[in-house]
N, CA, C and O of each residue as an XYZ file, in Angstrom:
856
protein
N       1.099     -0.955      0.145
C       0.105     -0.172     -0.095
C       0.735      1.533     -0.071
O       1.895      1.388      0.317
N       0.608      2.335     -0.196
C       1.456      3.062     -1.552
C       1.132      4.649     -0.227
O       0.263      5.452     -0.566
N       1.788      4.863      0.955
C       0.952      6.522      1.516
C       2.132      7.045      0.824
O       3.150      6.563      0.327
N       1.411      8.682      1.038
C       2.550     10.045      0.337
C       2.882      9.983      1.380
O       2.510      9.348      2.367
N       4.084     11.100      1.054
C       4.841     11.820      2.528
C       4.261     12.930      3.570
O       4.507     13.433      4.666
N       3.370     12.973      2.545
C       2.945     14.623      3.298
C       1.668     13.665      3.793
O       1.045     14.478      4.477
N       1.214     12.918      3.829
C       0.582     11.881      4.942
C       0.777     10.911      6.006
O       0.010     10.491      6.872
N       2.527     10.546      5.607
C       3.055      9.841      6.789
C       3.138     11.010      7.830
O       2.749     10.959      8.997
N       3.769     12.168      7.134
C       4.342     12.961      8.302
C       3.212     13.165      9.085
O       3.151     13.115     10.314
N       2.103     13.457      8.099
C       0.866     14.313      9.015
C       0.216     13.378     10.606
O      -0.291     13.641     11.697
N       0.758     11.936      9.618
C       0.155     10.898     10.375
C       1.289     10.880     11.990
O       0.700     10.935     13.070
N       2.141     10.836     11.985
C       3.717     11.227     12.841
C       3.200     12.090     13.768
O       3.068     11.834     14.965
N       2.892     13.161     13.195
C       2.792     13.993     14.057
C       1.219     14.359     14.768
O       0.994     15.242     15.596
N       0.460     13.612     14.303
C      -0.738     13.240     15.014
C      -0.950     12.547     15.862
O      -1.703     12.799     16.803
N      -0.056     11.103     15.621
C       0.246     10.295     16.961
C       1.404     10.702     17.726
O       1.674      9.873     18.594
N       2.214     11.743     17.695
C       2.509     12.303     19.052
C       2.021     12.964     19.576
O       2.161     13.164     20.782
N       1.125     13.642     18.674
C       0.252     14.487     19.398
C      -0.761     14.289     20.039
O      -1.169     15.130     20.840
N      -1.488     12.938     19.788
C      -2.603     12.358     20.524
C      -2.513     11.213     21.173
O      -3.455     10.555     21.615
N      -0.794     10.842     21.268
C      -0.563      9.402     21.756
C       0.901      9.570     22.889
O       1.381      8.703     23.619
N       1.344     11.007     22.693
C       2.256     11.086     22.962
C       3.716      9.895     22.705
O       4.453      9.422     23.570
N       3.732      9.762     21.780
C       4.817      8.915     20.996
C       5.360     10.006     19.843
O       4.750     10.643     18.985
N       6.798      9.936     20.208
C       7.278     10.906     19.866
C       8.070      9.436     18.432
O       8.903      8.549     18.618
N       7.110      9.926     16.853
C       7.512      8.520     16.127
C       7.895      9.622     14.610
O       7.289     10.611     14.198
N       9.222      8.883     14.046
C       9.132      9.309     13.089
C       8.078      9.146     11.645
O       6.946      8.684     11.789
N       8.674      9.649     10.040
C       7.913      9.118      9.575
C       7.199      7.548      8.529
O       6.355      7.210      7.699
N       8.135      7.152      9.240
C       8.385      5.420      8.761
C       7.146      4.662      9.578
O       6.472      3.668      9.309
N       7.160      5.782     10.931
C       5.590      4.970     11.645
C       4.452      5.798     11.258
O       3.365      5.317     11.577
N       4.420      7.040     10.586
C       3.393      7.037     10.536
C       3.021      6.601      8.857
O       1.915      6.395      8.356
N       4.051      6.564      8.383
C       3.534      5.407      7.140
C       2.539      4.097      7.443
O       1.394      3.773      7.127
N       3.528      3.581      8.163
C       2.501      1.940      9.314
C       1.412      2.370      9.355
O       0.524      1.988      8.593
N       1.196      3.628     10.634
C       0.039      3.534     10.568
C      -0.891      4.433      9.858
O      -2.021      4.309     10.330
N      -0.827      5.404      8.774
C      -1.822      5.715      8.307
C      -2.070      4.692      6.984
O      -3.010      5.010      6.255
N      -1.158      3.273      6.555
C      -1.716      2.295      6.293
C      -2.233      1.331      6.454
O      -2.907      0.747      5.606
N      -1.947      0.835      7.986
C      -3.233      0.591      8.823
C      -4.502      0.827      8.887
O      -5.307     -0.095      8.756
N      -4.900      2.134      9.106
C      -5.746      2.684      9.655
C      -6.678      2.541      7.934
O      -7.784      2.002      7.960
N      -6.133      3.041      6.603
C      -6.360      2.770      5.648
C      -7.104      0.998      5.752
O      -8.252      0.928      5.314
N      -6.417     -0.486      6.358
C      -6.647     -1.695      5.634
C      -7.828     -2.256      6.533
O      -8.789     -2.860      6.056
N      -7.600     -1.909      8.315
C      -8.799     -1.589      8.946
C      -9.735     -1.137      8.773
O     -10.518     -0.968      9.708
N     -10.144     -0.612      7.002
C     -11.495      0.161      6.961
C     -12.293     -1.405      6.143
O     -13.436     -1.602      5.730
N     -11.113     -2.243      6.184
C     -11.522     -3.490      5.258
C     -11.647     -4.894      6.306
O     -11.841     -6.087      6.076
N     -11.432     -4.097      7.554
C     -11.594     -5.616      8.082
C     -12.840     -5.412      8.835
O     -13.310     -4.287      9.008
N     -13.648     -7.020      9.506
C     -14.482     -6.842     10.393
C     -14.362     -6.343     11.493
O     -13.239     -6.293     11.996
N     -15.739     -5.718     12.328
C     -15.540     -5.527     13.204
C     -15.379     -6.517     14.583
O     -16.114     -7.412     14.998
N     -14.229     -6.025     15.059
C     -13.616     -6.772     16.484
C     -12.431     -7.653     16.211
O     -11.951     -8.530     16.929
N     -11.943     -7.107     14.650
C     -10.825     -7.916     14.672
C      -8.956     -7.183     14.933
O      -8.411     -6.236     14.366
N      -8.568     -7.890     15.741
C      -7.489     -7.445     16.083
C      -6.292     -7.017     14.962
O      -5.919     -7.566     13.925
N      -5.769     -5.497     15.815
C      -4.727     -5.287     14.066
C      -3.429     -4.901     15.617
O      -3.409     -4.270     16.674
N      -2.445     -5.877     14.693
C      -1.426     -4.739     15.218
C       0.044     -4.260     14.407
O       0.709     -5.162     13.898
N       0.395     -3.227     14.331
C       0.830     -2.278     13.766
C       2.405     -1.813     14.775
O       2.695     -1.586     15.950
N       3.115     -1.870     13.371
C       4.672     -1.550     13.919
C       5.496     -0.043     13.899
O       5.557      0.520     12.806
N       6.054      0.539     14.942
C       6.216      1.872     14.641
C       7.574      1.860     14.745
O       8.078      2.279     15.786
N       8.579      1.269     13.445
C       9.665      1.230     13.705
C      10.668      2.551     13.969
O      11.597      2.255     14.720
N      10.679      3.821     13.552
C      11.698      4.572     14.330
C      10.754      5.589     15.518
O       9.593      5.553     15.925
N      11.781      6.343     15.751
C      11.860      7.149     16.694
C      11.553      8.751     16.089
O      11.949      8.987     14.948
N      10.840      9.855     16.869
C      10.895     11.171     15.979
C      12.246     11.771     16.093
O      12.762     12.456     15.209
N      12.615     11.570     16.867
C      14.030     12.046     17.654
C      15.117     12.463     16.654
O      15.645     13.565     16.806
N      15.536     11.567     15.519
C      15.896     12.486     14.219
C      15.243     13.410     13.139
O      15.681     13.774     12.047
N      14.051     13.682     13.780
C      13.295     14.567     12.739
C      12.673     15.615     12.564
O      12.014     16.163     11.681
N      13.098     15.836     13.842
C      12.689     17.254     14.779
C      12.622     18.542     14.004
O      11.780     19.429     14.149
N      13.860     18.510     12.968
C      14.367     19.257     11.912
C      12.908     19.700     10.634
O      12.312     20.692     10.214
N      12.925     18.131     10.455
C      12.010     18.400      9.152
C      10.143     17.492      9.725
O       9.213     18.278      9.901
N      10.014     16.785      9.823
C       8.738     16.351     10.359
C       8.225     16.851     11.373
O       7.127     16.474     11.784
N       8.822     17.644     11.865
C       7.941     18.077     13.239
C       8.162     19.977     12.913
O       7.695     20.702     13.791
N       8.541     20.361     12.240
C       8.982     21.568     11.568
C       8.317     22.085     10.791
O       8.313     21.988      9.564
N       7.634     22.745     11.552
C       6.517     23.843     10.119
C       6.962     24.625      9.110
O       6.296     24.874      8.105
N       8.220     25.085      9.358
C       8.666     26.047      8.314
C       9.125     25.317      7.276
O       9.213     25.798      6.146
N       9.556     23.728      7.649
C      10.503     22.756      6.946
C       9.735     22.113      5.841
O      10.063     21.904      4.673
N       8.272     21.764      6.701
C       7.089     21.152      5.646
C       6.627     22.011      5.036
O       6.040     21.456      4.107
N       6.419     23.825      4.896
C       5.866     24.329      4.234
C       6.431     24.688      2.955
O       5.811     24.692      1.892
N       8.015     25.080      3.172
C       8.777     24.575      2.202
C       8.865     23.769      1.469
O       9.027     24.118      0.299
N       8.807     22.363      1.770
C       8.634     21.708      0.576
C       7.051     21.273      0.151
O       6.651     20.587     -0.790
N       6.412     21.874      1.104
C       5.218     21.916      0.109
C       4.331     20.520      0.415
O       3.468     20.187     -0.397
N       4.610     19.621      1.766
C       4.012     18.877      2.559
C       3.212     19.254      3.770
O       2.731     18.518      4.631
N       3.168     20.722      3.635
C       1.768     21.059      4.431
C       1.363     22.241      4.365
O       2.207     23.130      4.478
N      -0.167     22.628      4.145
C      -0.688     23.526      3.775
C      -0.575     25.122      4.696
O      -0.731     25.116      5.917
N      -0.420     25.828      4.282
C      -0.298     27.303      4.647
C      -1.397     27.576      5.918
O      -2.583     27.545      5.589
N      -1.210     27.735      6.772
C      -3.116     27.929      7.280
C      -3.499     29.426      6.835
O      -3.025     30.184      5.990
N      -4.266     29.505      7.504
C      -5.026     30.955      7.022
C      -4.926     31.864      8.170
O      -5.160     31.412      9.291
N      -4.540     33.348      7.982
C      -4.121     33.853      8.550
C      -4.422     34.127      9.920
O      -5.578     34.545      9.862
N      -4.060     34.141     11.145
C      -5.653     34.740     12.333
C      -5.178     36.232     12.137
O      -4.057     36.730     12.031
N      -6.775     36.890     12.124
C      -6.651     37.839     12.238
C      -7.100     38.751     13.427
O      -7.685     38.037     14.241
N      -7.055     40.008     13.827
C      -6.796     40.406     15.132
C      -8.415     40.693     15.272
O      -8.717     40.834     16.457
N      -9.368     40.798     14.505
C     -10.842     40.960     14.653
C     -11.449     39.506     15.559
O     -12.347     39.508     16.401
N     -10.705     38.414     15.110
C     -10.470     36.964     15.712
C     -10.436     37.008     17.056
O     -11.226     36.353     17.736
N      -9.292     37.977     17.691
C      -9.174     37.695     19.243
C      -9.758     38.528     19.739
O      -9.834     38.362     20.956
N     -10.387     39.665     19.268
C     -11.229     40.713     19.911
C     -13.129     40.138     19.581
O     -14.154     40.668     20.010
N     -12.985     38.965     18.728
C     -14.300     38.444     19.267
C     -14.795     37.582     20.020
O     -15.916     37.249     20.405
N     -13.369     37.168     20.213
C     -13.613     35.544     21.872
C     -13.453     36.150     23.078
O     -13.825     35.533     24.076
N     -12.851     37.510     23.221
C     -12.593     38.144     24.313
C     -14.221     37.583     25.278
O     -15.396     37.581     24.910
N     -13.595     37.180     26.542
C     -14.417     36.546     27.533
C     -14.805     37.846     28.864
O     -14.190     38.865     29.180
N     -15.925     37.311     29.329
C     -16.410     38.210     30.134
C     -17.559     38.956     30.003
O     -18.278     38.786     29.018
N     -17.892     39.923     31.030
C     -18.357     41.242     30.738
C     -18.387     42.711     30.156
O     -19.165     43.475     29.585
N     -17.207     42.667     30.589
C     -16.240     43.870     30.105
C     -16.496     44.200     28.740
O     -15.954     43.516     27.871
N     -17.564     45.558     28.287
C     -17.445     46.214     27.099
C     -15.820     46.137     26.244
O     -14.690     46.336     26.691
N     -16.213     45.824     25.088
C     -14.751     45.672     24.068
C     -14.195     46.905     24.512
O     -13.127     46.728     25.097
N     -14.588     48.205     24.428
C     -14.216     49.190     24.405
C     -14.543     49.905     25.906
O     -15.710     49.861     26.294
N     -13.646     50.484     26.652
C     -13.666     50.907     27.738
C     -13.001     52.626     27.827
O     -11.825     52.708     28.181
N     -13.606     53.684     27.572
C     -12.932     54.905     27.785
C     -12.920     55.788     28.693
O     -13.869     56.055     29.431
N     -11.935     56.256     28.698
C     -12.227     57.617     30.153
C     -11.860     58.923     29.648
O     -10.728     59.111     29.204
N     -13.044     60.168     29.695
C     -12.530     61.494     29.193
C     -11.382     62.142     29.988
O     -11.125     62.177     31.191
N     -10.665     62.739     28.677
C      -9.909     63.701     28.920
C      -9.805     64.688     30.210
O      -8.838     64.938     30.930
N     -10.960     65.094     30.239
C     -11.094     66.409     30.915
C     -12.111     65.866     32.567
O     -12.588     66.623     33.412
N     -12.151     64.503     32.536
C     -12.637     63.730     34.278
C     -11.662     63.984     35.225
O     -10.483     64.304     35.080
N     -12.081     63.866     35.847
C     -10.874     64.277     37.435
C     -10.094     62.371     37.306
O     -10.697     61.449     36.756
N      -9.099     62.275     37.773
C      -8.097     61.311     37.851
C      -9.019     60.282     38.676
O      -9.055     59.082     38.404
N      -9.886     60.977     39.888
C     -10.313     59.824     40.385
C     -11.642     58.813     39.911
O     -11.960     57.664     40.217
N     -12.434     60.192     38.712
C     -13.006     59.102     38.114
C     -12.547     57.810     37.371
O     -13.005     56.673     37.258
N     -11.270     58.575     36.840
C     -10.496     57.270     35.989
C     -10.516     55.795     36.723
O     -10.670     54.759     36.076
N     -10.329     55.828     38.251
C      -9.538     55.162     39.286
C     -10.849     54.525     39.042
O     -11.064     53.744     38.114
N     -11.599     54.851     39.808
C     -13.666     54.428     39.521
C     -13.402     53.274     38.217
O     -13.114     52.085     38.358
N     -13.552     53.856     37.220
C     -13.838     53.221     35.992
C     -12.380     52.093     35.963
O     -12.658     51.286     35.076
N     -11.772     51.932     36.220
C     -10.892     50.982     35.919
C     -11.182     49.616     37.318
O     -11.206     48.419     37.031
N     -11.319     49.992     38.353
C     -11.970     49.271     38.826
C     -13.546     48.551     38.901
O     -13.972     47.491     39.357
N     -13.992     49.402     38.390
C     -15.573     49.217     37.706
C     -15.618     47.460     36.862
O     -16.245     46.401     36.874
N     -14.717     48.000     36.350
C     -14.928     46.922     34.696
C     -13.427     45.652     34.902
O     -13.336     44.576     34.311
N     -12.324     46.289     36.002
C     -11.728     45.578     36.502
C     -10.526     45.572     35.535
O      -9.882     44.524     35.475
N     -10.185     46.508     34.851
C      -9.336     46.385     34.047
C      -8.063     47.470     34.869
O      -8.076     48.069     35.945
N      -6.882     47.334     33.604
C      -5.612     48.089     34.230
C      -5.294     49.375     33.301
O      -4.716     50.374     33.731
N      -5.881     49.174     31.574
C      -5.471     50.349     31.392
C      -6.825     50.470     30.593
O      -7.677     49.605     30.391
N      -6.767     52.210     30.069
C      -8.008     52.350     29.344
C      -7.224     53.375     28.291
O      -6.240     53.995     28.694
N      -7.794     53.556     26.656
C      -7.461     55.276     26.662
C      -8.606     56.161     27.309
O      -9.657     56.024     27.935
N      -7.735     57.211     26.760
C      -8.250     58.583     27.062
C      -8.589     59.500     25.325
O      -7.976     59.661     24.270
N      -9.908     59.889     25.902
C     -10.526     60.913     24.788
C     -11.008     61.996     24.703
O     -11.714     62.404     25.625
N     -10.822     62.600     23.832
C     -11.328     63.941     23.983
C     -12.568     64.034     23.817
O     -13.152     65.005     24.298
N     -13.222     63.117     23.147
C     -14.980     63.528     23.218
C     -15.546     62.197     23.281
O     -14.863     61.225     22.958
N     -16.674     62.088     23.649
C     -16.691     60.234     24.318
C     -17.489     60.126     22.538
O     -18.641     60.216     22.113
N     -16.182     59.900     21.942
C     -16.920     59.395     20.511
C     -15.844     57.996     20.464
O     -15.144     57.722     21.439
N     -15.825     57.023     18.967
C     -15.126     56.116     18.636
C     -14.231     56.278     17.668
O     -13.443     55.430     17.250
N     -14.402     57.712     17.208
C     -13.166     58.506     16.179
C     -12.148     58.489     16.196
O     -11.631     59.486     16.701
N     -11.058     57.218     15.597
C      -9.266     57.716     16.635
C      -8.834     58.861     16.487
O      -7.646     59.105     16.699
N      -9.780     59.885     16.058
C      -9.008     61.124     16.106
C      -9.416     61.763     17.631
O      -9.077     62.833     18.137
N      -9.887     61.172     17.916
C     -10.927     61.423     19.768
C      -9.164     60.694     20.580
O      -8.576     61.182     21.545
N      -8.912     59.955     20.093
C      -8.394     59.395     20.970
C      -6.924     59.744     21.169
O      -5.989     59.461     20.420
N      -6.885     60.685     22.788
C      -5.630     61.256     22.693
C      -4.094     60.819     23.672
O      -2.967     61.307     23.585
N      -4.621     59.720     24.581
C      -3.513     59.450     25.478
C      -4.054     58.170     25.994
O      -5.139     57.824     25.527
N      -3.417     57.309     26.989
C      -3.779     56.776     27.897
C      -3.569     56.448     29.690
O      -2.537     56.722     30.302
N      -4.525     55.955     30.168
C      -4.118     55.773     31.935
C      -4.018     54.698     32.156
O      -4.837     53.859     31.782
N      -2.566     54.351     33.092
C      -2.283     52.791     33.391
C      -2.043     52.991     35.153
O      -1.481     53.809     35.882
N      -2.661     51.996     35.285
C      -2.774     51.786     37.160
C      -1.886     51.844     37.473
O      -1.907     52.337     38.601
N      -0.514     51.527     37.027
C       0.970     51.750     38.078
C       1.018     52.758     37.740
O       1.759     53.188     38.624
N       0.756     53.869     36.919
C       1.556     54.987     36.758
C       0.552     55.745     37.465
O       1.006     56.837     37.810
N      -0.710     55.552     37.824
C      -1.559     56.323     38.427
C      -1.221     55.953     39.803
O      -0.891     56.781     40.652
N      -1.298     54.858     39.981
C      -0.470     54.574     41.510
C       0.845     55.482     41.875
O       0.886     56.257     42.831
N       1.613     55.316     41.209
C       2.935     56.287     41.015
C       2.568     57.410     41.279
O       3.132     57.995     42.203
N       1.562     58.021     40.584
C       1.673     59.811     40.884
C       1.151     60.001     41.592
O       1.349     61.133     42.033
N      -0.172     58.983     42.499
C      -0.620     59.629     43.269
C      -0.448     58.821     44.531
O      -1.200     58.665     45.493
N       0.268     58.540     44.367
C       1.379     58.038     45.839
C       2.137     59.440     46.295
O       2.153     60.018     47.382
N       2.739     59.741     45.063
C       4.135     60.782     45.175
C       3.014     62.262     45.585
O       3.395     62.824     46.612
N       1.704     62.933     44.907
C       1.092     63.989     44.890
C      -0.308     62.767     44.865
O      -0.687     61.950     44.027
N      -0.777     63.154     46.216
C      -2.547     62.596     46.781
C      -3.631     64.080     46.128
O      -4.850     64.028     45.965
N      -2.868     65.108     45.898
C      -3.647     66.106     45.408
C      -4.251     65.880     43.319
O      -5.021     66.398     42.510
N      -3.158     64.687     43.415
C      -3.621     64.529     41.779
C      -4.898     63.515     41.633
O      -4.994     62.655     40.757
N      -5.618     63.713     42.397
C      -6.416     62.961     42.637
C      -7.830     63.894     41.747
O      -8.699     63.459     40.991
N      -7.549     65.332     42.258
C      -8.564     66.353     41.803
C      -7.923     66.850     40.687
O      -8.428     67.945     40.439
N      -6.790     66.495     39.646
C      -6.953     67.113     38.682
C      -7.325     66.285     36.823
O      -7.799     65.185     36.538
N      -6.993     67.070     36.214
C      -8.313     66.203     35.360
C      -7.377     64.848     34.594
O      -6.148     64.895     34.554
N      -7.691     64.386     34.367
C      -6.534     63.344     33.313
C      -5.831     63.891     32.512
O      -4.605     63.999     32.538
N      -6.337     64.151     31.987
C      -5.239     64.803     30.657
C      -3.611     65.789     31.338
O      -2.764     66.501     30.800
N      -3.828     65.364     32.561
C      -2.422     66.034     33.323
C      -1.854     64.877     33.584
O      -0.691     64.940     33.983
N      -2.332     63.848     33.476
C      -1.719     62.455     34.371
C      -1.336     61.891     32.942
O      -0.224     61.421     32.703
N      -2.325     61.976     32.047
C      -2.151     60.574     31.315
C      -0.870     60.621     30.673
O      -0.050     61.532     30.558
N      -0.891     58.731     30.051
C       0.287     58.612     28.991
C       0.252     59.246     27.945
O      -0.550     60.171     27.820
N       1.145     58.885     26.915
C       0.641     58.416     25.369
C      -0.481     57.346     24.838
O      -0.725     56.224     25.281
N      -0.976     57.923     23.945
C      -1.916     57.463     23.235
C      -1.056     55.371     22.913
O       0.125     55.141     22.652
N      -1.905     54.573     23.035
C      -1.952     53.111     23.157
C      -1.257     52.484     21.277
O      -1.866     52.782     20.249
N      -0.827     52.207     21.276
C      -0.826     51.769     19.642
C      -1.898     51.404     18.973
O      -2.789     50.798     19.567
N      -1.995     51.675     17.762
C      -3.664     51.041     16.956
C      -2.641     49.617     16.095
O      -1.439     49.424     15.917
N      -3.931     48.857     15.740
C      -3.494     48.142     14.857
C      -5.014     47.902     14.190
O      -6.104     47.813     14.756
N      -4.708     47.840     12.936
C      -6.565     47.142     12.145
C      -6.828     46.080     12.264
O      -5.977     45.228     12.519
N      -8.288     45.780     12.088
C      -9.336     45.215     12.504
C      -8.814     43.203     11.859
O      -8.806     42.058     12.311
N      -8.510     43.873     10.715
C      -8.393     42.662      9.572
C      -6.771     42.881      9.834
O      -6.630     43.382      8.718
N      -5.631     42.916     10.297
C      -4.271     42.461      9.798
C      -4.586     41.137     11.234
O      -5.542     40.892     11.970
N      -2.654     40.342     10.983
C      -2.546     39.772     11.771
C      -2.581     39.747     13.105
O      -2.813     40.762     13.761
N      -2.310     38.361     13.734
C      -2.180     38.673     14.970
C      -0.641     38.806     15.327
O      -0.302     39.283     16.410
N       0.246     38.387     14.424
C       1.793     38.845     14.611
C       1.534     40.183     14.837
O       1.747     40.479     16.013
N       1.030     41.403     13.927
C       0.958     42.509     14.401
C       0.772     43.538     15.821
O       1.288     44.534     16.328
N      -0.405     42.492     16.078
C      -0.675     42.613     17.204
C       0.163     42.578     18.434
O       0.012     43.303     19.418
N       1.004     41.712     18.279
C       1.945     40.643     19.033
C       3.020     41.890     19.058
O       3.026     42.634     20.039
N       3.884     42.095     18.019
C       4.712     42.897     17.564
C       3.947     44.112     18.617
O       4.395     44.083     19.763
N       3.006     45.019     18.394
C       2.331     45.959     18.966
C       2.173     46.203     20.560
O       2.054     47.316     21.072
N       2.195     44.945     21.270
C       2.132     44.626     22.470
C       3.505     44.074     23.507
O       3.497     43.596     24.642
N       4.691     44.395     22.509
C       5.465     44.323     22.934
C       6.262     45.735     23.482
O       7.313     45.832     24.116
N       5.351     46.765     22.988
C       5.886     48.008     23.239
C       4.889     47.943     24.722
O       5.600     47.935     25.727
N       3.617     47.904     24.968
C       2.634     48.602     25.495
C       1.922     47.421     26.386
O       2.387     46.310     26.642
N       0.830     47.905     26.734
C      -0.209     46.172     27.510
C      -1.498     46.559     26.991
O      -2.518     45.976     27.357
N      -1.520     47.918     25.801
C      -2.693     47.251     25.378
C      -2.555     47.647     23.649
O      -1.663     48.372     23.209
N      -3.692     46.972     22.759
C      -3.249     47.913     21.820
C      -5.223     48.218     21.267
O      -6.211     47.497     21.403
N      -5.036     49.649     20.629
C      -6.830     49.621     20.269
C      -7.219     49.050     18.426
O      -6.633     49.695     17.556
N      -7.870     48.256     18.103
C      -8.121     47.806     17.373
C      -9.276     48.677     16.308
O     -10.443     48.737     16.695
N      -8.932     49.263     15.115
C      -9.305     49.819     14.359
C     -10.241     49.529     13.464
O     -10.343     48.333     13.191
N     -11.130     50.453     12.794
C     -11.163     50.088     11.637
C     -12.288     50.940     10.778
O     -13.459     51.147     11.097
N     -11.647     51.335      9.699
C     -12.020     52.767      8.956
C     -12.460     54.209      9.909
O     -13.387     55.018      9.925
N     -11.285     53.983     10.605
C     -11.245     55.087     11.535
C     -11.847     55.249     12.612
O     -11.792     56.277     13.288
N     -12.645     53.991     12.946
C     -13.408     54.306     14.253
C     -12.719     53.034     15.310
O     -12.077     52.106     14.817
N     -12.911     53.130     16.512
C     -12.333     52.643     17.296
C     -13.582     51.049     18.136
O     -14.549     51.107     18.895
N     -12.707     49.612     17.332
C     -13.687     48.914     17.752
C     -13.482     48.397     19.531
O     -14.499     48.381     20.226
N     -12.518     48.112     19.976
C     -12.110     48.207     20.993
C     -10.567     47.506     21.422
O      -9.731     47.240     20.559
N     -10.317     47.227     23.074
C      -9.012     47.372     23.482
C      -8.198     46.095     22.587
O      -8.376     46.285     21.384
N      -7.741     45.420     22.736
C      -6.796     43.744     23.314
C      -5.560     43.830     24.417
O      -4.847     44.750     24.820
N      -5.627     42.898     24.605
C      -4.199     43.503     26.096
C      -3.646     42.442     25.816
O      -4.333     41.632     25.194
N      -2.033     42.012     26.215
C      -1.992     40.749     26.529
C      -1.821     39.946     26.702
O      -0.972     39.115     26.379
N      -3.179     40.037     27.681
C      -3.900     38.932     28.498
C      -4.890     38.170     27.489
O      -5.190     36.989     27.315
N      -5.236     39.316     26.939
C      -6.328     38.869     25.652
C      -6.002     38.075     24.842
O      -6.786     37.341     24.241
N      -4.564     38.107     24.676
C      -3.874     37.659     23.353
C      -3.684     36.144     24.248
O      -4.501     35.264     23.975
N      -2.928     35.927     25.000
C      -3.141     35.094     25.642
C      -4.110     34.189     25.729
O      -4.083     33.093     25.169
N      -5.047     34.632     26.468
C      -6.038     33.701     26.710
C      -6.325     33.184     25.678
O      -6.521     31.977     25.810
N      -6.500     33.739     24.194
C      -6.833     33.363     22.696
C      -6.156     32.681     22.580
O      -6.805     31.649     22.751
N      -4.384     32.179     22.229
C      -3.739     31.216     21.925
C      -3.724     30.050     23.259
O      -3.209     28.942     23.112
N      -4.254     30.413     24.333
C      -4.035     29.156     25.191
C      -5.717     28.309     24.491
O      -6.025     27.160     24.808
N      -6.500     29.111     23.629
C      -7.971     28.311     23.852
C      -7.625     27.385     22.506
O      -7.782     26.170     22.387
N      -6.896     28.715     21.140
C      -6.932     27.952     20.192
C      -5.626     26.524     20.413
O      -5.749     25.455     19.816
N      -4.971     26.696     20.949
C      -4.085     25.268     21.081
C      -4.465     24.002     21.473
O      -3.871     23.007     21.058
N      -5.946     23.910     22.678
C      -7.001     23.357     22.809
C      -7.921     22.915     21.770
O      -8.715     21.978     21.854
N      -7.714     23.736     20.722
C      -9.196     23.228     20.092
C      -8.616     22.389     18.968
O      -9.364     21.789     18.197
């Protein structure tokens, strides 16, 4: 029975993933052929399959996505878009929570605590147009400021806010969101100049964790 390289490699990776046995491509060939043969056997028939090789010598090939893609032995996966991560967010927190630039710092702290978040974009006016996003507040920076100057609680948010958080387009690949999150705790997801929501490092981590189990 003939088994293609593509099917042999995929089966070897499946055995490793599902059974925890690190096998090579020859084992993938044997198991793939056995499954095809098993379709013709009567129910209850016992089949013995020998897995003749280990996968230790194939880590840079069979178990390398880049090598398989380079040699046409693996389908290039569809890129995951930022909007998928935003749609997968859990909990009761709205996708977009903002703080007004002319609100008091005390109010900004209340907003962070109300929604259980650590940062929020600051807007000039209560709107989702990206031109209105003028800064950001983060609990760490607020704590530092208020600890040194308790009177800052009565200041306008505009006086204590940091720079605006980074922005990514809703249809950008998540790799771009990951890169942006290396320079800040959150990113603003936008579409046609309108803000859709905020993604944090925690949101991306949770998405990847659930996606890995699916």
